[in-house]
C-alpha positions as CSV (number, residue, x, y, z in Angstrom):
1,M,5.7,-5.3,-8.9
2,H,9.1,-6.5,-10.2
3,F,9.8,-6.7,-14.0
4,I,13.4,-7.9,-15.6
5,L,15.5,-5.3,-17.7
6,S,18.5,-7.1,-17.8
7,E,20.0,-10.0,-16.0
8,N,19.9,-8.0,-12.9
9,Q,16.3,-7.9,-11.2
10,E,15.2,-4.2,-10.6
11,L,12.1,-3.0,-8.9
12,M,10.2,0.0,-9.5
13,K,9.7,2.4,-6.7
14,N,7.6,5.5,-6.1
15,N,6.6,8.5,-4.1
16,L,3.3,9.1,-5.1
17,T,2.2,9.0,-1.6
18,V,4.5,11.9,-0.7
19,E,3.6,13.9,-4.0
20,R,-0.4,13.4,-3.1
21,A,0.4,15.3,0.3
22,I,2.2,18.1,-0.6
23,K,-0.3,18.6,-3.1
24,K,-3.4,17.6,-0.5
25,V,-4.5,15.2,-3.3
26,T,-6.6,12.2,-2.2
27,Q,-6.1,8.8,-3.6
28,Q,-9.7,9.1,-5.2
29,Q,-9.0,12.6,-6.4
30,L,-6.0,11.7,-8.4
31,A,-7.8,8.7,-9.5
32,E,-10.5,10.3,-11.0
33,A,-8.2,13.1,-12.6
34,V,-6.1,10.4,-14.1
35,G,-9.0,8.2,-15.3
36,V,-8.3,5.0,-12.8
37,S,-9.6,3.8,-9.7
38,R,-9.0,4.4,-6.3
39,Q,-7.9,1.2,-5.6
40,T,-5.4,1.4,-8.4
41,I,-3.7,4.3,-6.8
42,H,-3.5,2.3,-3.8
43,A,-1.7,-0.4,-5.7
44,I,0.8,2.0,-7.6
45,E,1.2,3.2,-3.9
46,S,2.2,0.1,-2.4
47,G,4.2,-1.4,-5.1
48,K,1.6,-4.1,-6.2
49,Y,1.3,-2.3,-9.3
50,T,3.3,-0.8,-12.4
51,P,1.5,1.5,-14.0
52,S,1.7,1.8,-18.1
53,T,3.8,4.4,-20.1
54,L,0.6,6.4,-20.6
55,L,-0.6,6.3,-16.8
56,A,2.6,7.4,-15.7
57,L,2.6,10.1,-17.9
58,K,-0.6,11.1,-16.9
59,I,0.4,11.1,-13.2
60,G,3.1,13.0,-14.2
61,R,1.4,15.9,-15.7
62,F,-0.8,15.7,-12.9
63,F,1.6,17.0,-10.8
64,N,3.7,19.2,-13.1
65,K,6.2,16.9,-12.9
66,S,8.2,14.5,-14.7
67,V,7.8,10.6,-14.5
68,D,11.6,10.5,-13.4
69,D,10.7,12.8,-10.6
70,I,7.6,10.5,-9.1
71,F,9.0,6.6,-10.4
72,R,12.8,5.3,-9.9
73,L,14.3,1.7,-10.5
74,E,16.2,0.2,-7.9
75,E,18.3,-2.9,-8.2
76,N,17.3,-5.6,-6.1
77,E,20.7,-6.9,-5.0
């Protein structure tokens, strides 16, 4: 999902798939832990959905990592 922060367009990327693999957690298990559907987790991982601040914080807490460790912004030039 794309959004504008300034004049430059920026994309939100994530390493959620990697974090899940490290912790050996399925999309369904993560979804249940943070209170969303498995489809929402899939959409976040595939870049089709940008999570709310609250959801990003819940995901970070689940993995015991900061939001910045899981989500990052990249400029689309």
